[in-house]
C-alpha positions, 0 to 999 in steps of 0.5 A, spaced: 462 445 509 465 451 511 462 454 519 461 461 516 455 463 522 461 467 526 463 469 520 455 472 517 454 475 524 461 479 523 459 481 516 452 482 517 453 488 523 460 491 519 456 492 513 448 494 517 454 499 520 457 502 514 450 502 510 446 507 515 452 510 516 452 512 508 444 514 509 444 518 515 451 522 512 451 522 505 445 519 503 438 519 506 435 515 499 440 510 499 438 502 499 443 497 498 438 492 494 439 485 495 443 486 502 442 479 504 445 477 497 452 482 498 452 479 505 452 471 504 457 473 498 462 476 502 461 472 509 462 466 504 469 469 501 472 471 508 471 463 511 474 460 505 480 466 505 481 463 513 479 456 512 485 451 512 485 447 506 484 440 506 490 435 506 487 434 499 488 440 498 495 441 500 497 436 496 494 437 489 497 444 490 503 445 487 508 452 488 512 455 482 517 460 484 520 465 479 526 469 480 527 475 478 533 479 478 532 486 479 538 492 480 538 499 479 539 503 473 543 509 473 540 515 469 542 518 463 548 523 462 548 529 466 542 527 469 540 525 476 536 519 480 532 521 486 530 514 489 525 516 494 521 511 499 517 511 506 514 507 511 509 507 516 508 503 522 500 503 521 496 505 517 495 512 519 501 511 523 508 513 525 512 514 518 519 515 516 522 516 509 528 517 505 531 518 499 537 517 495 541 522 489 545 519 485 549 521 479 549 519 472 555 514 474 551 512 480 556 515 486 552 518 491 550 525 491 547 526 498 540 523 502 538 522 508 532 519 512 528 521 518 521 520 521 516 524 519 510 523 524 503 520 525 500 520 518 498 516 512 503 511 508 501 515 502 503 522 505 509 519 508 512 517 500 510 524 498 514 527 503 519 524 502 519 526 495 517 533 497 524 533 502 528 530 496 526 534 490 528 540 495 536 537 496 536 536 488 534 543 487 538 546 492 544 542 489 544 545 482 541 539 479 536 542 473 534 534 470 531 530 475 528 522 475 525 520 480 524 512 482 518 510 487 514 504 489 508 508 491 
């Protein structure tokens, strides 16, 4: 049996606070139906996620790995490819971004990496994208393909 009372207390406190704020700031008529059932389900999910697996569970569990090879693909002729990535230490947090522009032969055209200040990861990605598009535009490249992970 998983001990969930400490988790139950934390989950109850969290959701009561969230529901109270929703009622105060968004919808005065808000009412969470079946709150006790909802909280018990959330507490059980969290307790199971942090529970140590039994020795039998560890022996029965089989892990399979699949290796996937990836590579960069050049754009079609007369196009350039803009590869963009943003990174954040925390979300929100200190952010940075980087861009690489390559031609259809795979040759490096332009690029940069920079610190972008304090904000969310999505904003980091978008700011790096904007700076990259400006570089492409200023370089006079009319055909662009963008690759990013967000």
